[in-house]
MOPAC internal coordinates of N, CA, C and O (Angstrom, degrees):
PM7 1SCF
backbone

  N    0.0000 0     0.00 0     0.00 0    0    0    0
  C    1.4361 1     0.00 0     0.00 0    1    0    0
  C    1.5167 1   108.93 1     0.00 0    2    1    0
  O    1.2310 1   121.01 1   -78.48 1    3    2    1
  N    1.2772 1   115.68 1   101.52 1    3    2    1
  C    1.4508 1   121.10 1  -179.21 1    5    3    2
  C    1.5205 1   108.43 1  -111.29 1    6    5    3
  O    1.2310 1   120.05 1   -75.53 1    7    6    5
  N    1.3220 1   117.51 1   104.47 1    7    6    5
  C    1.4491 1   122.09 1  -177.05 1    9    7    6
  C    1.5146 1   109.13 1  -119.12 1   10    9    7
  O    1.2310 1   119.62 1   -90.33 1   11   10    9
  N    1.3297 1   118.34 1    89.67 1   11   10    9
  C    1.4533 1   120.46 1  -176.81 1   13   11   10
  C    1.5256 1   113.10 1   -69.03 1   14   13   11
  O    1.2310 1   119.86 1   146.37 1   15   14   13
  N    1.3179 1   117.87 1   -33.63 1   15   14   13
  C    1.4508 1   120.14 1  -176.84 1   17   15   14
  C    1.5254 1   108.43 1  -134.51 1   18   17   15
  O    1.2310 1   120.15 1   -80.43 1   19   18   17
  N    1.3188 1   117.31 1    99.57 1   19   18   17
  C    1.4574 1   120.45 1   179.42 1   21   19   18
  C    1.5213 1   109.36 1   -77.30 1   22   21   19
  O    1.2310 1   120.64 1   -33.64 1   23   22   21
  N    1.3267 1   116.38 1   146.36 1   23   22   21
  C    1.4520 1   119.19 1  -177.75 1   25   23   22
  C    1.5171 1   111.80 1   -71.53 1   26   25   23
  O    1.2310 1   121.02 1   -38.28 1   27   26   25
  N    1.3053 1   115.66 1   141.72 1   27   26   25
  C    1.4581 1   121.55 1   171.19 1   29   27   26
  C    1.5181 1   107.17 1  -131.00 1   30   29   27
  O    1.2310 1   120.66 1   -30.72 1   31   30   29
  N    1.2979 1   116.34 1   149.28 1   31   30   29
  C    1.4524 1   119.16 1  -177.06 1   33   31   30
  C    1.5260 1   111.38 1  -149.65 1   34   33   31
  O    1.2310 1   119.56 1  -120.09 1   35   34   33
  N    1.3321 1   118.45 1    59.91 1   35   34   33
  C    1.4581 1   119.91 1  -175.88 1   37   35   34
  C    1.5226 1   113.56 1   -67.31 1   38   37   35
  O    1.2310 1   120.02 1   157.75 1   39   38   37
  N    1.3176 1   117.58 1   -22.25 1   39   38   37
  C    1.4531 1   121.56 1  -177.06 1   41   39   38
  C    1.5227 1   112.58 1   -89.68 1   42   41   39
  O    1.2310 1   119.92 1   173.64 1   43   42   41
  N    1.3134 1   117.75 1    -6.36 1   43   42   41
  C    1.4506 1   121.91 1  -178.65 1   45   43   42
  C    1.5245 1   109.13 1   -91.53 1   46   45   43
  O    1.2310 1   120.41 1   -45.48 1   47   46   45
  N    1.3090 1   116.82 1   134.52 1   47   46   45
  C    1.4518 1   120.77 1  -172.07 1   49   47   46
  C    1.5202 1   115.00 1  -107.77 1   50   49   47
  O    1.2310 1   119.73 1   157.45 1   51   50   49
  N    1.3247 1   118.13 1   -22.55 1   51   50   49
  C    1.4580 1   119.33 1  -175.19 1   53   51   50
  C    1.5264 1   110.87 1  -117.82 1   54   53   51
  O    1.2310 1   121.62 1   -19.73 1   55   54   53
  N    1.3119 1   114.51 1   160.27 1   55   54   53
  C    1.4570 1   120.91 1   177.48 1   57   55   54
  C    1.5295 1   109.69 1   -59.85 1   58   57   55
  O    1.2310 1   119.99 1   140.39 1   59   58   57
  N    1.3045 1   117.62 1   -39.61 1   59   58   57
  C    1.4652 1   121.47 1   179.82 1   61   59   58
  C    1.5220 1   111.61 1   -63.63 1   62   61   59
  O    1.2310 1   120.21 1   138.01 1   63   62   61
  N    1.3306 1   117.20 1   -41.99 1   63   62   61
  C    1.4671 1   120.39 1   179.06 1   65   63   62
  C    1.5211 1   111.23 1   -65.28 1   66   65   63
  O    1.2310 1   120.25 1   136.90 1   67   66   65
  N    1.3217 1   117.13 1   -43.10 1   67   66   65
  C    1.4661 1   120.62 1   179.30 1   69   67   66
  C    1.5235 1   110.18 1   -66.06 1   70   69   67
  O    1.2310 1   120.16 1   137.92 1   71   70   69
  N    1.3295 1   117.30 1   -42.08 1   71   70   69
  C    1.4587 1   120.26 1   179.48 1   73   71   70
  C    1.5285 1   110.52 1   -61.06 1   74   73   71
  O    1.2310 1   120.07 1   137.75 1   75   74   73
  N    1.3286 1   117.47 1   -42.25 1   75   74   73
  C    1.4681 1   120.55 1   177.69 1   77   75   74
  C    1.5237 1   111.27 1   -61.90 1   78   77   75
  O    1.2310 1   120.18 1   137.85 1   79   78   77
  N    1.3271 1   117.27 1   -42.15 1   79   78   77
  C    1.4641 1   121.99 1   178.43 1   81   79   78
  C    1.5300 1   110.30 1   -62.45 1   82   81   79
  O    1.2310 1   120.64 1   133.70 1   83   82   81
  N    1.3298 1   116.38 1   -46.30 1   83   82   81
  C    1.4641 1   120.11 1  -179.40 1   85   83   82
  C    1.5302 1   111.34 1   -65.13 1   86   85   83
  O    1.2310 1   119.76 1   141.65 1   87   86   85
  N    1.3204 1   118.05 1   -38.35 1   87   86   85
  C    1.4691 1   120.52 1   175.41 1   89   87   86
  C    1.5244 1   110.08 1   -57.36 1   90   89   87
  O    1.2310 1   120.75 1   135.76 1   91   90   89
  N    1.3207 1   116.17 1   -44.24 1   91   90   89
  C    1.4605 1   121.10 1   178.14 1   93   91   90
  C    1.5120 1   112.95 1   -63.98 1   94   93   91
  O    1.2310 1   120.52 1   153.80 1   95   94   93
  N    1.3376 1   116.62 1   -26.20 1   95   94   93
  C    1.4637 1   122.09 1   178.70 1   97   95   94
  C    1.5321 1   112.18 1   -89.51 1   98   97   95
  O    1.2310 1   120.33 1  -173.82 1   99   98   97
  N    1.3426 1   116.98 1     6.18 1   99   98   97
  C    1.4616 1   120.63 1   175.85 1  101   99   98
  C    1.5118 1   115.89 1    96.68 1  102  101   99
  O    1.2310 1   119.47 1  -174.38 1  103  102  101
  N    1.3208 1   118.62 1     5.62 1  103  102  101
  C    1.4708 1   122.14 1   179.46 1  105  103  102
  C    1.5227 1   108.31 1   -88.30 1  106  105  103
  O    1.2310 1   120.91 1  -102.77 1  107  106  105
  N    1.3367 1   115.87 1    77.23 1  107  106  105
  C    1.4543 1   121.79 1  -169.09 1  109  107  106
  C    1.5305 1   114.80 1   -94.58 1  110  109  107
  O    1.2310 1   119.72 1   157.57 1  111  110  109
  N    1.3089 1   118.14 1   -22.43 1  111  110  109
  C    1.4614 1   120.82 1  -176.77 1  113  111  110
  C    1.5324 1   110.37 1   -78.91 1  114  113  111
  O    1.2310 1   120.52 1   -41.38 1  115  114  113
  N    1.3361 1   116.60 1   138.62 1  115  114  113
  C    1.4620 1   122.08 1   173.06 1  117  115  114
  C    1.5265 1   107.45 1  -101.80 1  118  117  115
  O    1.2310 1   121.07 1   -83.56 1  119  118  117
  N    1.3203 1   115.55 1    96.44 1  119  118  117
  C    1.4584 1   121.07 1  -176.81 1  121  119  118
  C    1.5274 1   111.62 1   -75.35 1  122  121  119
  O    1.2310 1   121.49 1   -21.19 1  123  122  121
  N    1.3204 1   114.76 1   158.81 1  123  122  121
  C    1.4530 1   123.12 1   171.16 1  125  123  122
  C    1.5194 1   107.40 1  -139.63 1  126  125  123
  O    1.2310 1   120.08 1   -14.28 1  127  126  125
  N    1.3170 1   117.44 1   165.72 1  127  126  125
  C    1.4574 1   121.47 1   178.09 1  129  127  126
  C    1.5208 1   108.83 1  -119.69 1  130  129  127
  O    1.2310 1   121.67 1   -47.63 1  131  130  129
  N    1.3424 1   114.41 1   132.37 1  131  130  129
  C    1.4477 1   121.08 1   179.09 1  133  131  130
  C    1.5245 1   108.21 1  -150.26 1  134  133  131
  O    1.2310 1   120.44 1   -49.04 1  135  134  133
  N    1.3270 1   116.76 1   130.96 1  135  134  133
  C    1.4687 1   121.82 1   179.53 1  137  135  134
  C    1.5250 1   112.01 1    54.74 1  138  137  135
  O    1.2310 1   120.47 1  -138.36 1  139  138  137
  N    1.3220 1   116.71 1    41.64 1  139  138  137
  C    1.4664 1   124.65 1  -179.87 1  141  139  138
  C    1.5282 1   113.17 1    57.94 1  142  141  139
  O    1.2310 1   120.82 1  -147.72 1  143  142  141
  N    1.3249 1   116.04 1    32.28 1  143  142  141
  C    1.4559 1   122.89 1   174.66 1  145  143  142
  C    1.5168 1   108.84 1  -129.75 1  146  145  143
  O    1.2310 1   121.04 1   -38.61 1  147  146  145
  N    1.3305 1   115.61 1   141.39 1  147  146  145
  C    1.4558 1   121.21 1   173.31 1  149  147  146
  C    1.5243 1   106.54 1   -82.59 1  150  149  147
  O    1.2310 1   120.37 1   -52.96 1  151  150  149
  N    1.3202 1   116.90 1   127.04 1  151  150  149
  C    1.4689 1   120.23 1  -175.05 1  153  151  150
  C    1.5160 1   111.53 1  -116.15 1  154  153  151
  O    1.2310 1   122.14 1   -43.37 1  155  154  153
  N    1.3395 1   113.51 1   136.63 1  155  154  153
  C    1.4622 1   121.25 1   171.88 1  157  155  154
  C    1.5258 1   108.58 1   -84.80 1  158  157  155
  O    1.2310 1   120.98 1   -12.31 1  159  158  157
  N    1.3287 1   115.73 1   167.69 1  159  158  157
  C    1.4659 1   120.23 1  -179.95 1  161  159  158
  C    1.5302 1   112.27 1   -65.90 1  162  161  159
  O    1.2310 1   119.75 1   155.73 1  163  162  161
  N    1.3413 1   118.09 1   -24.27 1  163  162  161
  C    1.4688 1   120.85 1   178.84 1  165  163  162
  C    1.5270 1   112.71 1   -88.35 1  166  165  163
  O    1.2310 1   120.04 1  -176.33 1  167  166  165
  N    1.3465 1   117.53 1     3.67 1  167  166  165
  C    1.4623 1   121.53 1   176.40 1  169  167  166
  C    1.5215 1   114.95 1    98.06 1  170  169  167
  O    1.2310 1   119.48 1   164.54 1  171  170  169
  N    1.3315 1   118.60 1   -15.46 1  171  170  169
  C    1.4667 1   120.33 1   177.72 1  173  171  170
  C    1.5227 1   108.12 1   -61.70 1  174  173  171
  O    1.2310 1   120.90 1   -39.10 1  175  174  173
  N    1.3261 1   115.89 1   140.90 1  175  174  173
  C    1.4622 1   119.48 1  -177.30 1  177  175  174
  C    1.5208 1   111.62 1  -127.73 1  178  177  175
  O    1.2310 1   121.53 1   -20.75 1  179  178  177
  N    1.3329 1   114.67 1   159.25 1  179  178  177
  C    1.4649 1   122.59 1  -176.73 1  181  179  178
  C    1.5195 1   109.65 1  -134.26 1  182  181  179
  O    1.2310 1   121.40 1   -38.66 1  183  182  181
  N    1.3329 1   114.92 1   141.34 1  183  182  181
  C    1.4642 1   121.93 1   172.85 1  185  183  182
  C    1.5301 1   108.55 1   -81.20 1  186  185  183
  O    1.2310 1   119.68 1   -19.77 1  187  186  185
  N    1.3331 1   118.21 1   160.23 1  187  186  185
  C    1.4698 1   120.35 1  -179.87 1  189  187  186
  C    1.5320 1   113.67 1   -53.24 1  190  189  187
  O    1.2310 1   119.93 1   143.86 1  191  190  189
  N    1.3204 1   117.74 1   -36.14 1  191  190  189
  C    1.4630 1   120.08 1  -178.37 1  193  191  190
  C    1.5308 1   112.94 1   -74.27 1  194  193  191
  O    1.2310 1   119.88 1   172.42 1  195  194  193
  N    1.3233 1   117.83 1    -7.58 1  195  194  193
  C    1.4602 1   122.45 1   178.10 1  197  195  194
  C    1.5294 1   112.44 1   -99.28 1  198  197  195
  O    1.2310 1   121.15 1  -169.73 1  199  198  197
  N    1.3434 1   115.41 1    10.27 1  199  198  197
  C    1.4575 1   121.47 1  -172.06 1  201  199  198
  C    1.5176 1   110.31 1  -127.50 1  202  201  199
  O    1.2310 1   120.78 1   -39.19 1  203  202  201
  N    1.3232 1   116.11 1   140.81 1  203  202  201
  C    1.4593 1   121.76 1   171.27 1  205  203  202
  C    1.5193 1   109.03 1  -124.88 1  206  205  203
  O    1.2310 1   120.61 1   -43.35 1  207  206  205
  N    1.3128 1   116.44 1   136.65 1  207  206  205
  C    1.4580 1   121.30 1   175.02 1  209  207  206
  C    1.5206 1   106.18 1   -99.36 1  210  209  207
  O    1.2310 1   120.84 1   -68.63 1  211  210  209
  N    1.3283 1   116.00 1   111.37 1  211  210  209
  C    1.4577 1   120.16 1  -174.91 1  213  211  210
  C    1.5220 1   112.84 1   -88.22 1  214  213  211
  O    1.2310 1   120.64 1   165.12 1  215  214  213
  N    1.3143 1   116.39 1   -14.88 1  215  214  213
  C    1.4552 1   120.56 1   174.45 1  217  215  214
  C    1.5228 1   108.57 1  -170.95 1  218  217  215
  O    1.2310 1   120.63 1   -16.84 1  219  218  217
  N    1.3151 1   116.40 1   163.16 1  219  218  217
  C    1.4605 1   120.54 1   173.17 1  221  219  218
  C    1.5121 1   108.91 1  -149.43 1  222  221  219
  O    1.2310 1   121.54 1   -25.57 1  223  222  221
  N    1.3318 1   114.65 1   154.43 1  223  222  221
  C    1.4581 1   121.95 1  -174.23 1  225  223  222
  C    1.5255 1   108.94 1  -135.45 1  226  225  223
  O    1.2310 1   120.44 1   -52.99 1  227  226  225
  N    1.3125 1   116.76 1   127.01 1  227  226  225
  C    1.4606 1   121.78 1   177.60 1  229  227  226
  C    1.5181 1   109.52 1  -101.60 1  230  229  227
  O    1.2310 1   121.47 1   -36.00 1  231  230  229
  N    1.3257 1   114.79 1   144.00 1  231  230  229
  C    1.4520 1   121.45 1  -179.91 1  233  231  230
  C    1.5237 1   108.76 1  -129.30 1  234  233  231
  O    1.2310 1   121.23 1   -49.24 1  235  234  233
  N    1.3212 1   115.24 1   130.76 1  235  234  233
  C    1.4616 1   121.29 1   178.93 1  237  235  234
  C    1.5226 1   108.91 1   -96.49 1  238  237  235
  O    1.2310 1   120.52 1   -40.64 1  239  238  237
  N    1.3374 1   116.61 1   139.36 1  239  238  237
  C    1.4593 1   120.49 1   175.25 1  241  239  238
  C    1.5204 1   110.13 1   -64.96 1  242  241  239
  O    1.2310 1   120.11 1   -45.16 1  243  242  241
  N    1.3075 1   117.40 1   134.84 1  243  242  241
  C    1.4680 1   121.53 1  -178.12 1  245  243  242
  C    1.5191 1   112.03 1   -63.81 1  246  245  243
  O    1.2310 1   120.13 1   136.60 1  247  246  245
  N    1.3233 1   117.36 1   -43.40 1  247  246  245
  C    1.4585 1   120.21 1  -177.14 1  249  247  246
  C    1.5172 1   113.31 1  -116.51 1  250  249  247
  O    1.2310 1   120.30 1   163.82 1  251  250  249
  N    1.2998 1   117.03 1   -16.18 1  251  250  249
  C    1.4603 1   120.76 1  -176.23 1  253  251  250
  C    1.5278 1   109.32 1  -136.83 1  254  253  251
  O    1.2310 1   119.99 1   -65.44 1  255  254  253
  N    1.3409 1   117.63 1   114.56 1  255  254  253
  C    1.4717 1   119.64 1   179.16 1  257  255  254
  C    1.5333 1   113.30 1   -56.80 1  258  257  255
  O    1.2310 1   120.06 1   157.69 1  259  258  257
  N    1.3265 1   117.49 1   -22.31 1  259  258  257
  C    1.4669 1   120.37 1   178.76 1  261  259  258
  C    1.5205 1   111.57 1   -69.35 1  262  261  259
  O    1.2310 1   120.12 1   168.47 1  263  262  261
  N    1.3384 1   117.38 1   -11.53 1  263  262  261
  C    1.4635 1   121.40 1   178.93 1  265  263  262
  C    1.5244 1   112.33 1   -87.04 1  266  265  263
  O    1.2310 1   119.50 1  -171.82 1  267  266  265
  N    1.3158 1   118.56 1     8.18 1  267  266  265
  C    1.4604 1   121.82 1  -178.75 1  269  267  266
  C    1.5255 1   110.32 1   -67.87 1  270  269  267
  O    1.2310 1   121.29 1   -35.78 1  271  270  269
  N    1.3413 1   115.14 1   144.22 1  271  270  269
  C    1.4619 1   119.85 1   179.39 1  273  271  270
  C    1.5223 1   109.45 1  -144.98 1  274  273  271
  O    1.2310 1   121.50 1   -11.11 1  275  274  273
  N    1.3356 1   114.73 1   168.89 1  275  274  273
  C    1.4595 1   121.90 1   177.98 1  277  275  274
  C    1.5238 1   107.83 1  -138.19 1  278  277  275
  O    1.2310 1   121.27 1   -40.42 1  279  278  277
  N    1.3340 1   115.17 1   139.58 1  279  278  277
  C    1.4633 1   121.44 1   176.57 1  281  279  278
  C    1.5248 1   107.91 1  -120.45 1  282  281  279
  O    1.2310 1   121.05 1   -49.88 1  283  282  281
  N    1.3244 1   115.59 1   130.12 1  283  282  281
  C    1.4565 1   122.26 1   178.09 1  285  283  282
  C    1.5260 1   109.17 1  -104.99 1  286  285  283
  O    1.2310 1   120.29 1   -47.46 1  287  286  285
  N    1.3336 1   117.06 1   132.54 1  287  286  285
  C    1.4663 1   122.54 1   170.45 1  289  287  286
  C    1.5245 1   105.77 1   -93.44 1  290  289  287
  O    1.2310 1   120.92 1   -61.93 1  291  290  289
  N    1.3228 1   115.85 1   118.07 1  291  290  289
  C    1.4667 1   122.11 1  -169.69 1  293  291  290
  C    1.5171 1   110.88 1  -120.20 1  294  293  291
  O    1.2310 1   121.61 1   -38.08 1  295  294  293
  N    1.3525 1   114.53 1   141.92 1  295  294  293
  C    1.4601 1   120.90 1   169.57 1  297  295  294
  C    1.5180 1   107.67 1  -129.35 1  298  297  295
  O    1.2310 1   120.99 1   -47.93 1  299  298  297
  N    1.3338 1   115.71 1   132.07 1  299  298  297
  C    1.4606 1   120.71 1  -179.09 1  301  299  298
  C    1.5300 1   110.08 1   -93.59 1  302  301  299
  O    1.2310 1   121.23 1    -9.35 1  303  302  301
  N    1.3260 1   115.25 1   170.65 1  303  302  301
  C    1.4612 1   120.13 1  -177.94 1  305  303  302
  C    1.5250 1   113.44 1   -65.91 1  306  305  303
  O    1.2310 1   119.45 1   163.08 1  307  306  305
  N    1.3421 1   118.65 1   -16.92 1  307  306  305
  C    1.4645 1   120.03 1   176.42 1  309  307  306
  C    1.5305 1   112.11 1   -99.28 1  310  309  307
  O    1.2310 1   120.44 1  -170.57 1  311  310  309
  N    1.3478 1   116.76 1     9.43 1  311  310  309
  C    1.4520 1   121.33 1   175.05 1  313  311  310
  C    1.5180 1   115.79 1    91.63 1  314  313  311
  O    1.2310 1   119.88 1  -178.93 1  315  314  313
  N    1.3225 1   117.83 1     1.07 1  315  314  313
  C    1.4639 1   119.99 1   176.91 1  317  315  314
  C    1.5202 1   108.98 1   -68.28 1  318  317  315
  O    1.2310 1   121.05 1   -49.79 1  319  318  317
  N    1.3372 1   115.60 1   130.21 1  319  318  317
  C    1.4631 1   120.97 1  -179.69 1  321  319  318
  C    1.5276 1   109.15 1  -117.42 1  322  321  319
  O    1.2310 1   121.35 1   -44.58 1  323  322  321
  N    1.3304 1   115.03 1   135.42 1  323  322  321
  C    1.4585 1   118.86 1   179.89 1  325  323  322
  C    1.5115 1   111.39 1  -167.81 1  326  325  323
  O    1.2310 1   121.45 1    11.46 1  327  326  325
  N    1.3146 1   114.83 1  -168.54 1  327  326  325
  C    1.4613 1   120.90 1  -177.57 1  329  327  326
  C    1.5229 1   110.73 1  -127.01 1  330  329  327
  O    1.2310 1   121.97 1   -23.11 1  331  330  329
  N    1.3182 1   113.84 1   156.89 1  331  330  329
  C    1.4590 1   122.70 1   172.98 1  333  331  330
  C    1.5185 1   106.19 1  -134.18 1  334  333  331
  O    1.2310 1   120.35 1   -51.93 1  335  334  333
  N    1.3153 1   116.93 1   128.07 1  335  334  333
  C    1.4613 1   122.08 1  -178.98 1  337  335  334
  C    1.5150 1   108.95 1  -115.28 1  338  337  335
  O    1.2310 1   121.16 1   -39.36 1  339  338  337
  N    1.3248 1   115.38 1   140.64 1  339  338  337
  C    1.4602 1   121.16 1   178.45 1  341  339  338
  C    1.5243 1   108.42 1  -144.93 1  342  341  339
  O    1.2310 1   121.23 1   -20.62 1  343  342  341
  N    1.3188 1   115.25 1   159.38 1  343  342  341
  C    1.4606 1   119.73 1   169.79 1  345  343  342
  C    1.5209 1   106.64 1   -68.07 1  346  345  343
  O    1.2310 1   120.49 1   -21.68 1  347  346  345
  N    1.3199 1   116.67 1   158.32 1  347  346  345
  C    1.4673 1   120.16 1   179.77 1  349  347  346
  C    1.5176 1   108.27 1  -118.58 1  350  349  347
  O    1.2310 1   120.92 1   -48.10 1  351  350  349
  N    1.3262 1   115.84 1   131.90 1  351  350  349
  C    1.4557 1   119.77 1   179.71 1  353  351  350
  C    1.5194 1   111.07 1   101.52 1  354  353  351
  O    1.2310 1   120.19 1    30.96 1  355  354  353
  N    1.3356 1   117.25 1  -149.04 1  355  354  353
  C    1.4621 1   120.30 1  -173.49 1  357  355  354
  C    1.5283 1   114.12 1   -64.93 1  358  357  355
  O    1.2310 1   119.86 1   159.88 1  359  358  357
  N    1.3246 1   117.87 1   -20.12 1  359  358  357
  C    1.4662 1   120.60 1  -179.98 1  361  359  358
  C    1.5255 1   113.16 1   -90.15 1  362  361  359
  O    1.2310 1   119.83 1  -176.20 1  363  362  361
  N    1.3232 1   117.93 1     3.80 1  363  362  361
  C    1.4692 1   121.32 1  -179.06 1  365  363  362
  C    1.5228 1   110.97 1   -61.70 1  366  365  363
  O    1.2310 1   121.16 1   -32.06 1  367  366  365
  N    1.3178 1   115.39 1   147.94 1  367  366  365
  C    1.4697 1   122.28 1   176.96 1  369  367  366
  C    1.5252 1   108.04 1   -73.69 1  370  369  367
  O    1.2310 1   120.37 1   -58.81 1  371  370  369
  N    1.3099 1   116.90 1   121.19 1  371  370  369
  C    1.4684 1   121.84 1  -175.49 1  373  371  370
  C    1.5275 1   111.95 1   -59.91 1  374  373  371
  O    1.2310 1   120.01 1   141.66 1  375  374  373
  N    1.3327 1   117.58 1   -38.34 1  375  374  373
  C    1.4681 1   120.68 1  -179.97 1  377  375  374
  C    1.5296 1   111.07 1   -65.10 1  378  377  375
  O    1.2310 1   120.37 1   136.81 1  379  378  377
  N    1.3311 1   116.90 1   -43.19 1  379  378  377
  C    1.4669 1   120.53 1   178.85 1  381  379  378
  C    1.5281 1   110.38 1   -65.87 1  382  381  379
  O    1.2310 1   120.61 1   136.74 1  383  382  381
  N    1.3229 1   116.44 1   -43.26 1  383  382  381
  C    1.4657 1   120.36 1  -179.59 1  385  383  382
  C    1.5178 1   110.96 1   -60.62 1  386  385  383
  O    1.2310 1   120.06 1   133.99 1  387  386  385
  N    1.3229 1   117.48 1   -46.01 1  387  386  385
  C    1.4700 1   121.20 1   179.28 1  389  387  386
  C    1.5171 1   110.72 1   -61.49 1  390  389  387
  O    1.2310 1   120.07 1   135.62 1  391  390  389
  N    1.3332 1   117.48 1   -44.38 1  391  390  389
  C    1.4569 1   120.42 1   179.69 1  393  391  390
  C    1.5279 1   110.71 1   -60.73 1  394  393  391
  O    1.2310 1   120.31 1   131.58 1  395  394  393
  N    1.3163 1   117.02 1   -48.42 1  395  394  393
  C    1.4679 1   121.24 1  -178.87 1  397  395  394
  C    1.5281 1   110.50 1   -60.44 1  398  397  395
  O    1.2310 1   119.92 1   140.97 1  399  398  397
  N    1.3121 1   117.76 1   -39.03 1  399  398  397
  C    1.4671 1   120.99 1   178.91 1  401  399  398
  C    1.5210 1   111.84 1   -63.25 1  402  401  399
  O    1.2310 1   119.95 1   153.61 1  403  402  401
  N    1.3284 1   117.71 1   -26.39 1  403  402  401
  C    1.4569 1   121.81 1  -178.84 1  405  403  402
  C    1.5347 1   113.11 1   -87.94 1  406  405  403
  O    1.2310 1   120.41 1   167.40 1  407  406  405
  N    1.3164 1   116.81 1   -12.60 1  407  406  405
  C    1.4670 1   120.30 1   177.68 1  409  407  406
  C    1.5241 1   107.79 1   -72.11 1  410  409  407
  O    1.2310 1   120.52 1   -53.55 1  411  410  409
  N    1.3214 1   116.61 1   126.45 1  411  410  409
  C    1.4585 1   120.98 1  -175.45 1  413  411  410
  C    1.5171 1   112.98 1   -80.16 1  414  413  411
  O    1.2310 1   120.06 1   144.75 1  415  414  413
  N    1.3258 1   117.49 1   -35.25 1  415  414  413
  C    1.4577 1   120.31 1  -174.79 1  417  415  414
  C    1.5290 1   109.72 1  -102.80 1  418  417  415
  O    1.2310 1   121.25 1   -78.37 1  419  418  417
  N    1.3198 1   115.22 1   101.63 1  419  418  417
  C    1.4594 1   121.53 1   176.85 1  421  419  418
  C    1.5161 1   107.42 1  -128.18 1  422  421  419
  O    1.2310 1   120.99 1   -55.79 1  423  422  421
  N    1.3167 1   115.71 1   124.21 1  423  422  421
  C    1.4635 1   121.28 1   179.82 1  425  423  422
  C    1.5208 1   108.77 1  -121.72 1  426  425  423
  O    1.2310 1   120.56 1   -31.39 1  427  426  425
  N    1.3055 1   116.53 1   148.61 1  427  426  425
  C    1.4528 1   121.79 1   170.95 1  429  427  426
  C    1.5098 1   107.28 1  -120.69 1  430  429  427
  O    1.2310 1   121.08 1   -66.96 1  431  430  429
  N    1.3118 1   115.53 1   113.04 1  431  430  429
  C    1.4565 1   120.62 1   179.62 1  433  431  430
  C    1.5169 1   108.63 1   -84.03 1  434  433  431
  O    1.2310 1   121.09 1   -38.84 1  435  434  433
  N    1.3104 1   115.52 1   141.16 1  435  434  433
  C    1.4523 1   119.92 1   176.61 1  437  435  434
  C    1.5248 1   108.76 1  -118.68 1  438  437  435
  O    1.2310 1   121.35 1   -24.56 1  439  438  437
  N    1.2854 1   115.02 1   155.44 1  439  438  437
  C    1.4635 1   119.52 1  -179.49 1  441  439  438
  C    1.5148 1   109.99 1   -66.43 1  442  441  439
  O    1.2310 1   120.93 1   -40.00 1  443  442  441
  N    1.3212 1   115.83 1   140.00 1  443  442  441
  C    1.4588 1   120.90 1   176.36 1  445  443  442
  C    1.5147 1   108.49 1   -81.36 1  446  445  443
  O    1.2310 1   120.65 1   -42.29 1  447  446  445
  N    1.3154 1   116.37 1   137.71 1  447  446  445
  C    1.4668 1   120.03 1  -178.39 1  449  447  446
  C    1.4920 1   111.16 1  -101.67 1  450  449  447
  O    1.2310 1   120.10 1   180.00 1  451  450  449

């Protein structure tokens, strides 16, 4: 996993805006988690140790805190780049949360001032 320039998006406010930015940065795969494996749309799967989270973005619900979500920018050991979206807080998907907790490489990029 060679990520020379991780995406940052401090000026983006919505999940849709961040997703569009990440798509432009090459994060095209929409990952899902099943049976403690990260799955691509073509069925290829990855174990937690084969995955790096190069950034993540939290979003608060405007009127309802239950609408909170988190988007992870992910790169796998074979160079596949994509995103994983989950609810944030008590409504989070337990399978996704467990998988993310097992990923060893998690970075949070901050905007340079």
